[in-house]
C-alpha positions as CSV (number, residue, x, y, z in Angstrom):
1,M,-16.5,8.4,17.1
2,R,-16.8,7.3,20.7
3,V,-16.2,9.5,23.6
4,F,-13.6,8.4,26.2
5,L,-13.5,10.3,29.5
6,A,-10.8,9.7,32.1
7,L,-10.2,11.2,35.6
8,S,-8.8,10.4,39.0
9,N,-9.7,11.6,42.5
10,R,-6.4,11.4,44.5
11,L,-3.9,11.8,41.6
12,H,-6.8,13.5,39.8
13,H,-7.1,12.1,36.3
14,L,-10.3,11.7,34.3
15,F,-10.3,10.1,30.8
16,L,-13.2,10.2,28.5
17,L,-12.6,8.2,25.3
18,L,-14.3,7.6,22.1
19,H,-12.7,4.1,21.2
20,G,-9.5,2.1,20.7
21,T,-7.1,-0.6,21.6
22,R,-4.1,1.6,20.6
23,V,-5.3,3.9,23.4
24,Q,-5.0,1.0,25.8
25,T,-1.5,-0.1,24.9
26,G,0.3,2.7,23.1
27,T,1.3,0.1,20.4
28,N,0.4,-0.5,16.8
29,P,-1.8,-3.5,15.9
30,G,1.3,-5.4,14.9
31,K,2.1,-5.7,18.6
32,H,-1.3,-5.7,20.4
33,G,-2.7,-8.1,17.8
34,I,-6.2,-6.8,17.4
35,F,-6.8,-5.9,13.8
36,D,-10.6,-6.1,13.7
37,F,-13.6,-7.1,15.8
38,S,-13.2,-10.7,14.4
39,T,-10.6,-12.8,12.7
40,F,-10.5,-16.0,10.5
41,D,-9.0,-19.3,11.5
42,E,-7.3,-21.7,9.1
43,E,-10.7,-23.2,8.1
44,Y,-12.0,-19.7,7.2
45,R,-14.3,-19.7,10.2
46,R,-14.9,-16.2,11.6
47,R,-14.2,-15.8,15.4
48,S,-15.0,-12.8,17.5
49,I,-12.1,-11.1,19.3
50,N,-12.0,-10.6,23.1
51,A,-9.5,-9.1,25.6
52,S,-7.5,-12.3,25.9
53,D,-6.4,-11.8,22.3
54,R,-4.6,-8.6,23.2
55,R,-0.8,-9.2,23.1
56,S,0.5,-5.9,24.6
57,T,0.1,-4.7,28.2
58,P,-2.7,-2.1,28.8
59,F,-1.7,1.0,30.6
60,W,-3.9,0.3,33.6
61,K,-1.9,-2.8,34.4
62,I,1.2,-0.7,34.6
63,L,-0.6,1.9,36.7
64,N,-1.8,-0.8,39.1
65,D,1.7,-2.4,39.3
66,H,3.1,1.0,40.4
67,G,0.4,1.8,43.0
68,T,-2.2,3.7,41.1
69,T,-5.8,2.4,41.5
70,T,-8.0,2.5,38.4
71,G,-11.8,2.5,37.6
72,L,-12.7,1.4,34.1
73,F,-16.2,1.5,32.8
74,K,-17.3,0.4,29.3
75,V,-13.8,0.4,27.9
76,P,-13.8,-1.6,24.6
77,F,-12.1,-5.0,24.5
78,T,-11.9,-5.5,28.2
79,Y,-14.1,-8.6,28.3
80,P,-13.3,-11.0,29.9
81,P,-12.2,-8.6,32.7
82,G,-8.8,-9.4,34.3
83,D,-7.7,-8.7,37.8
84,V,-7.7,-4.9,38.5
85,D,-6.8,-2.8,41.5
86,G,-10.0,-0.8,41.6
87,Y,-13.0,-1.8,39.4
88,L,-13.7,-2.8,35.8
89,I,-17.0,-3.1,34.0
90,S,-16.2,-4.4,30.5
91,G,-17.3,-2.6,27.3
92,F,-18.0,-3.6,23.8
93,P,-17.9,-6.4,22.7
94,T,-19.5,-8.0,25.8
95,P,-22.2,-10.6,25.3
96,N,-25.6,-9.8,26.8
97,S,-25.9,-13.4,28.1
98,I,-23.0,-13.4,30.5
99,E,-22.6,-12.3,34.1
100,D,-18.8,-12.3,34.6
101,F,-18.2,-8.8,33.0
102,V,-17.7,-7.0,36.3
103,Q,-14.6,-6.9,38.7
104,P,-14.9,-7.2,41.6
105,E,-17.9,-9.5,41.4
106,A,-19.5,-7.7,44.4
107,L,-20.3,-4.8,41.9
108,R,-22.6,-7.1,39.9
109,S,-25.6,-6.1,41.9
110,T,-24.9,-2.4,41.4
111,V,-24.3,-2.6,37.7
112,G,-27.1,-4.9,36.8
113,S,-27.2,-6.8,33.5
114,A,-24.8,-6.3,30.6
115,E,-27.8,-5.7,28.3
116,K,-28.6,-2.5,30.1
117,L,-25.2,-1.0,29.2
118,F,-25.7,-1.2,25.4
119,E,-28.2,0.0,22.9
120,D,-31.0,-2.2,21.5
121,K,-30.0,-2.4,17.8
122,S,-33.0,-4.5,16.9
123,L,-35.0,-1.3,17.1
124,Y,-33.1,0.1,14.2
125,K,-33.1,-3.1,12.3
126,G,-36.8,-3.1,12.6
127,G,-37.0,0.4,11.2
128,N,-37.9,2.1,14.4
129,E,-35.6,5.1,14.1
130,E,-37.4,7.2,16.8
131,Q,-37.2,4.4,19.3
132,F,-33.6,3.7,18.5
133,K,-32.6,7.3,18.8
134,N,-34.4,7.5,22.2
135,N,-32.8,4.3,23.3
136,L,-29.3,5.6,22.6
137,I,-30.0,8.7,24.6
138,E,-31.4,6.7,27.5
139,V,-28.4,4.4,27.6
140,A,-26.1,7.4,27.7
141,K,-28.1,8.8,30.7
142,Y,-28.0,5.5,32.4
143,Q,-24.3,5.3,31.9
144,T,-23.7,8.7,33.4
145,E,-25.8,7.8,36.5
146,L,-24.0,4.5,37.0
147,F,-20.5,6.1,36.5
148,L,-21.3,8.8,39.0
149,E,-22.2,6.1,41.5
150,L,-19.0,4.3,40.8
151,V,-16.9,7.4,41.2
152,D,-18.6,8.3,44.5
153,D,-18.4,4.8,46.0
154,H,-14.9,3.9,44.8
155,D,-12.0,6.2,45.6
156,T,-9.8,5.3,42.6
157,E,-6.9,7.6,41.5
158,F,-7.8,7.2,37.9
159,A,-11.2,6.7,36.3
160,M,-12.3,6.2,32.7
161,T,-15.6,5.7,30.8
162,V,-16.6,5.4,27.1
163,Y,-19.8,6.8,25.6
164,D,-19.9,4.5,22.6
165,G,-23.4,5.6,21.4
166,S,-21.8,8.6,19.7
167,D,-20.5,6.1,17.1
168,R,-23.9,4.6,16.5
169,I,-25.9,7.8,16.4
170,Q,-23.6,9.2,13.6
171,H,-23.5,6.0,11.6
172,Y,-27.3,6.0,11.2
173,F,-28.5,9.6,11.6
174,W,-25.8,11.5,9.8
175,K,-27.9,12.3,6.7
176,Y,-30.3,14.2,9.0
177,L,-27.5,16.5,10.1
178,D,-25.5,17.1,6.9
179,E,-27.0,19.2,4.2
180,S,-24.4,18.0,1.7
181,H,-25.5,14.4,2.1
182,P,-27.2,13.1,-1.0
183,R,-30.0,11.7,1.1
184,Y,-30.4,14.7,3.4
185,D,-34.0,15.3,4.5
186,P,-34.6,18.8,5.8
187,D,-38.1,17.9,7.0
188,S,-37.1,14.8,9.0
189,P,-38.2,14.6,12.7
190,H,-34.7,13.2,13.3
191,A,-32.9,16.4,12.3
192,D,-31.8,17.0,15.9
193,A,-30.8,13.3,16.7
194,I,-27.1,13.8,16.8
195,E,-27.3,17.1,18.5
196,R,-29.7,15.7,21.2
197,Y,-27.3,12.8,21.8
198,Y,-24.3,15.1,22.3
199,E,-26.3,17.4,24.5
200,T,-27.0,14.3,26.7
201,V,-23.3,13.4,26.8
202,D,-22.3,17.0,27.4
203,D,-24.7,17.2,30.3
204,G,-23.3,13.9,31.6
205,I,-19.7,15.2,31.4
206,G,-20.7,18.3,33.2
207,R,-22.2,16.3,36.1
208,I,-19.1,14.1,36.2
209,L,-16.8,17.2,36.3
210,E,-18.7,18.5,39.3
211,R,-17.2,15.6,41.2
212,T,-13.6,16.9,40.4
213,N,-11.6,19.8,41.8
214,D,-8.9,22.0,40.4
215,D,-6.2,19.3,40.9
216,C,-7.9,17.0,38.5
217,D,-6.5,16.3,35.0
218,I,-9.2,15.7,32.5
219,L,-8.8,14.1,29.0
220,I,-11.5,13.7,26.3
221,I,-10.4,11.6,23.4
222,S,-11.7,10.0,20.2
223,D,-9.7,7.7,18.0
224,H,-11.5,8.8,14.9
225,G,-13.9,11.4,13.5
226,F,-17.0,11.1,11.4
227,G,-18.4,12.2,8.0
228,P,-20.9,11.3,5.3
229,L,-21.3,7.9,3.8
230,S,-23.2,7.7,0.5
231,S,-22.5,4.3,-1.1
232,D,-21.3,0.7,-0.6
233,I,-18.8,-0.9,-2.9
234,Y,-19.6,-4.7,-3.2
235,I,-16.0,-5.8,-3.3
236,D,-16.8,-9.5,-3.7
237,E,-18.4,-8.7,-7.1
238,W,-15.2,-6.9,-8.1
239,L,-12.9,-9.7,-6.9
240,D,-15.1,-12.3,-8.6
241,N,-15.1,-10.4,-11.9
242,E,-11.3,-9.8,-11.7
243,G,-10.6,-13.5,-11.2
244,F,-9.3,-13.3,-7.6
245,L,-12.3,-14.9,-6.0
246,T,-14.8,-17.7,-7.1
247,R,-18.3,-18.2,-5.7
248,D,-21.2,-20.5,-6.3
249,A,-22.9,-19.7,-9.5
250,Q,-25.5,-17.0,-9.2
251,G,-28.4,-19.3,-10.2
252,S,-27.3,-22.4,-8.2
253,S,-30.2,-24.1,-6.3
254,S,-28.3,-24.2,-3.0
255,R,-27.4,-20.5,-3.2
256,A,-30.9,-19.5,-4.2
257,A,-32.4,-21.5,-1.3
258,T,-29.9,-20.0,1.2
259,E,-30.6,-16.4,0.0
260,L,-34.3,-17.0,0.1
261,A,-34.0,-18.3,3.7
262,G,-31.9,-15.4,4.7
263,E,-34.2,-12.8,3.2
264,T,-37.3,-14.5,4.8
265,L,-35.7,-14.7,8.2
266,Q,-34.5,-11.0,8.0
267,F,-38.0,-9.8,6.9
268,G,-39.7,-11.7,9.7
269,W,-37.2,-10.4,12.3
270,N,-37.7,-6.9,11.1
271,L,-41.4,-7.2,11.6
272,V,-40.8,-8.6,15.1
273,G,-38.6,-5.6,15.8
274,Q,-41.2,-3.1,14.6
275,A,-43.7,-4.7,16.9
276,G,-41.3,-4.6,19.9
277,L,-41.7,-8.3,20.4
278,Q,-38.1,-9.5,19.9
279,N,-37.5,-10.5,23.5
280,S,-40.7,-12.5,23.7
281,V,-40.0,-14.2,20.5
282,K,-36.5,-15.2,21.6
283,S,-37.9,-16.8,24.7
284,I,-40.1,-19.2,22.8
285,L,-38.1,-20.0,19.7
286,P,-35.5,-22.8,19.8
287,T,-31.8,-21.9,19.9
288,S,-31.2,-23.6,16.6
289,W,-33.2,-20.9,14.8
290,F,-30.8,-18.3,16.0
291,E,-27.8,-20.5,15.2
292,F,-29.1,-20.8,11.7
293,G,-29.7,-17.1,11.4
294,T,-26.1,-16.5,12.6
295,S,-24.8,-18.8,9.9
296,L,-26.8,-16.9,7.2
297,Q,-25.1,-13.7,8.3
298,N,-21.8,-15.1,7.1
299,N,-23.3,-16.4,3.9
300,S,-21.1,-14.2,1.7
301,H,-18.1,-16.2,2.8
302,Q,-19.9,-19.5,2.8
303,S,-20.6,-19.2,-1.0
304,I,-16.8,-18.8,-1.7
305,I,-15.1,-21.7,-3.5
306,W,-11.9,-21.6,-1.5
307,D,-9.6,-23.8,-3.7
308,E,-10.3,-21.4,-6.6
309,T,-9.8,-18.1,-4.6
310,D,-6.6,-16.1,-4.3
311,A,-8.0,-13.2,-2.2
312,F,-11.0,-12.5,0.0
313,F,-12.5,-9.6,1.9
314,S,-12.5,-9.5,5.7
315,T,-15.4,-7.6,7.2
316,L,-17.2,-4.2,6.9
317,S,-15.3,-3.0,10.0
318,G,-11.9,-4.4,8.9
319,Q,-11.8,-2.9,5.3
320,A,-9.0,-5.4,4.5
321,L,-8.2,-8.4,2.3
322,F,-6.6,-11.7,3.1
323,I,-4.4,-13.5,0.5
324,N,-5.4,-17.2,0.5
325,L,-2.0,-18.5,1.4
326,E,-1.2,-22.3,1.3
327,D,0.6,-22.2,4.6
328,R,-2.2,-20.1,6.3
329,F,-5.5,-21.6,5.2
330,T,-6.4,-25.2,4.6
331,E,-7.5,-24.6,1.0
332,G,-4.9,-22.0,0.2
333,T,-4.1,-21.4,-3.4
334,V,-1.1,-19.0,-3.2
335,T,2.4,-20.1,-2.4
336,R,4.9,-17.9,-0.6
337,E,6.9,-17.6,-3.9
338,E,3.7,-16.3,-5.6
339,Y,2.7,-14.0,-2.7
340,D,4.3,-10.7,-3.8
341,T,3.1,-11.1,-7.4
342,V,-0.5,-11.8,-6.3
343,V,-0.4,-8.8,-3.8
344,E,0.8,-6.5,-6.5
345,Q,-1.9,-7.7,-8.9
346,V,-4.7,-7.2,-6.3
347,Q,-3.3,-3.8,-5.4
348,E,-3.3,-2.7,-9.0
349,S,-6.8,-4.0,-9.6
350,L,-8.4,-2.3,-6.5
351,L,-6.8,1.0,-7.4
352,S,-8.4,0.9,-10.8
353,I,-12.0,0.7,-9.4
354,R,-14.1,3.6,-10.7
355,H,-17.7,4.6,-10.2
356,P,-19.7,3.0,-13.0
357,E,-21.5,6.3,-13.8
358,T,-19.3,9.2,-12.6
359,K,-16.0,7.4,-13.3
360,E,-14.5,8.8,-10.1
361,R,-11.8,6.9,-8.4
362,L,-13.2,5.0,-5.5
363,V,-10.1,3.5,-3.8
364,E,-7.4,5.9,-2.6
365,A,-4.8,3.4,-1.3
366,V,-4.1,-0.3,-0.9
367,V,-1.2,-0.9,1.5
368,R,0.5,-4.1,2.7
369,S,0.1,-4.7,6.4
370,D,3.7,-5.6,6.8
371,E,4.6,-2.1,5.6
372,V,2.5,-0.2,8.1
373,Y,2.5,-2.6,11.1
374,S,5.4,-3.8,13.0
375,G,5.8,-6.3,15.9
376,W,5.3,-9.9,16.9
377,M,1.7,-10.2,15.7
378,V,2.0,-8.9,12.1
379,K,1.8,-12.5,10.9
380,D,-1.9,-12.6,12.0
381,A,-2.9,-9.4,10.2
382,P,-4.9,-9.3,7.0
383,D,-2.6,-8.8,4.1
384,L,-3.9,-5.7,2.5
385,I,-5.6,-2.6,4.1
386,V,-7.9,-0.6,1.8
387,R,-8.6,3.1,2.1
388,T,-11.6,4.1,0.0
389,N,-12.9,7.5,-1.1
390,P,-14.3,8.7,2.3
391,E,-17.9,8.6,1.2
392,Y,-17.7,5.0,0.1
393,T,-17.0,1.8,2.0
394,L,-16.3,-1.8,1.0
395,K,-18.9,-4.4,1.7
396,N,-19.0,-8.1,1.0
397,G,-21.9,-10.1,-0.3
398,H,-23.8,-10.4,-3.6
399,S,-25.2,-7.5,-5.6
400,D,-26.4,-6.9,-9.1
401,Q,-24.5,-3.6,-9.0
402,L,-20.9,-2.8,-7.9
403,V,-22.0,0.5,-6.2
404,R,-25.3,0.9,-4.3
405,P,-26.6,3.4,-1.7
406,S,-25.2,2.4,1.7
407,K,-27.5,0.3,3.8
408,Q,-27.4,-2.1,6.7
409,Y,-30.2,-4.7,7.0
410,G,-32.4,-2.7,4.6
411,Q,-32.0,0.5,6.7
412,D,-30.0,3.5,5.6
413,R,-26.5,3.9,6.9
414,S,-25.3,7.4,6.2
415,G,-22.2,8.2,8.3
416,D,-18.8,6.6,8.6
417,H,-15.4,7.1,10.2
418,R,-12.8,9.7,9.4
419,T,-9.1,9.5,10.3
420,D,-8.9,12.6,12.4
421,G,-10.1,12.3,16.0
422,V,-10.3,14.6,19.0
423,F,-7.9,15.4,21.9
424,I,-8.9,17.7,24.7
425,A,-6.9,18.0,27.9
426,S,-7.3,20.2,30.9
427,G,-5.8,20.4,34.4
428,P,-2.6,21.1,36.2
429,S,-0.5,18.8,34.0
430,F,-1.5,20.5,30.8
431,D,-0.7,23.9,29.1
432,C,-3.0,26.1,27.2
433,G,-2.9,26.0,23.4
434,T,-3.1,23.5,20.6
435,I,-1.2,20.4,19.6
436,Q,-0.7,19.1,16.1
437,D,-0.1,15.6,14.7
438,A,-0.8,13.7,18.0
439,S,-1.4,10.0,17.6
440,I,-3.8,7.8,19.4
441,M,-0.8,5.7,20.5
442,D,0.5,8.8,22.4
443,I,-2.2,8.6,25.0
444,A,-1.0,5.6,27.0
445,P,2.6,6.8,27.5
446,T,1.3,10.3,28.3
447,L,-0.9,8.9,31.1
448,L,1.9,6.8,32.4
449,Q,4.2,9.8,32.5
450,I,1.7,11.9,34.4
451,H,1.4,9.1,37.0
452,E,5.2,8.8,37.2
453,C,5.2,5.2,35.9
454,P,7.8,3.7,33.6
455,I,6.9,3.4,29.9
456,P,7.5,0.1,28.2
457,E,10.2,0.2,25.6
458,T,7.9,-1.6,23.2
459,V,5.4,1.4,23.1
460,D,5.2,3.1,19.7
461,G,3.6,6.3,21.0
462,E,5.3,9.2,22.6
463,V,4.7,11.4,25.6
464,L,2.7,14.5,24.5
465,Q,5.2,16.9,26.0
466,D,4.1,19.8,23.8
467,A,0.7,19.7,25.5
468,M,2.1,19.6,29.0
469,V,3.0,22.4,31.4
470,E,6.7,21.4,31.7
471,E,8.7,19.5,29.2
472,T,10.6,16.7,31.0
473,T,13.8,15.0,30.1
474,S,13.4,12.4,32.8
475,I,11.1,9.9,31.0
476,E,11.7,6.4,32.5
477,Y,11.5,3.4,30.3
478,T,11.3,-0.3,31.2
479,D,11.8,-3.6,29.4
480,E,9.5,-5.3,31.9
481,Y,6.5,-5.1,29.7
482,G,6.5,-6.5,26.1
483,E,4.7,-9.2,24.3
484,T,2.0,-10.8,26.5
485,D,1.1,-14.4,26.0
486,G,-1.8,-15.0,28.2
487,E,-4.1,-18.0,27.5
488,R,-6.7,-17.0,25.0
489,R,-10.3,-17.2,26.3
490,E,-12.5,-19.2,24.0
491,W,-16.1,-18.1,23.5
492,S,-18.9,-20.5,24.2
493,E,-21.3,-21.2,21.4
494,S,-24.0,-19.0,23.0
495,E,-21.5,-16.2,23.6
496,E,-20.2,-16.4,20.0
497,E,-23.7,-16.3,18.7
498,A,-24.6,-13.3,20.8
499,L,-21.5,-11.5,19.7
500,E,-22.1,-12.3,16.0
501,E,-25.6,-10.9,16.3
502,R,-24.4,-7.7,18.1
503,L,-21.4,-7.2,15.7
504,S,-23.6,-7.7,12.7
505,S,-26.5,-5.6,13.9
506,M,-24.1,-2.8,14.8
507,G,-22.8,-2.7,11.2
508,Y,-19.3,-4.2,11.8
509,L,-20.1,-7.3,9.7
510,S,-21.5,-7.2,6.2
């Protein structure tokens, strides 16, 4: 759960958001083309995603085209920032090492370094829960101060910011809040961690709202909720045992050496984090050490024997599987004629996964992406999307057990996403009451309607008329915006390395 807040001064709209590309475009992933934080090329190499991978038009481009100025602060998937009528400070994933994350560039001196906008996850990896908790809270406070400065200094008609620390605090501190969690600790000094973070954000929102007046529309959105996470399902072990995936033998010398190197590097880095010396160590170690460490993070895929594999797992964040198609991957084993049969076999196999001890069913659904996505980018989607029992998540890598307590880098990971998010709206455009069955894809067309802008015919969401003061029959649509085909911005080696480290440390990669 991430908190998205949006507002405007002249047309009076404030938008506070908790995450999502569907928020930006109003389209499903089959059109905007972003299915995960990373993807795989034909050589099975993982590549981090950025804003230039987006293949649908974001709502702020349409607002700008029709005369509405916009201020965007820490909105996900906005790096590299494009031209904007107003300002844009990109959000996650933005590499710490870059300087071109701000538009206009004159704001660079005001904003400071990208590193200051995001939490220091090495604190948690090093086992410093107290420092990590305080770091998340301090980042939220800094974000509020900077956003207030931007709102005061730039008279945009629409403004938006994202408090993404709400996601991290719940991933790693949920067990201290939830008495039903199997690892709940009533005596923990972190029992108030989530409450303290939300108090900080609540205070920030209050200060931001003081800058508005009665003519301001305010939206607070999240694209998902949160709940307890108890266990990881090591899906590679299952796929291997079921014959869909083949890996190096457990006792092979190359695999043993790689695993030992990975464990040694991780142990050493955790000690560095506990001592608070990570920045000093980075300044004296050669880049090759970190490149090697990055390669080890993807070791679970490196051990796969591709020409003997029919299906493989994506990432912890993706919760999906790719079929190893001949015409998609260089060492593909499955033909188009065999595709449907293999998909059905994998679906049936995954649905049969049971907890080794309790025998409870662990996978609730396995759906084909071409059945739930539609549009010009479906061909790039993973083939199967897996929905597990809410308290379990799929994880790749090696394990001597199929199900183990959920962890990330040896540290507990006790909370995970839920499908239901939050929608709160207030202001002259909105009526009192409740709304049911709203979709995250409804936000973009609703914002466009409020600002009297045309809505692209390709949008999948609908205007939330039930939440508005007056139902309108004069919704204007346009065929001007559809598939975008801007040139994809390649990451440099250093940027890719920094993103891999951030994605992995934040729990989005196994």
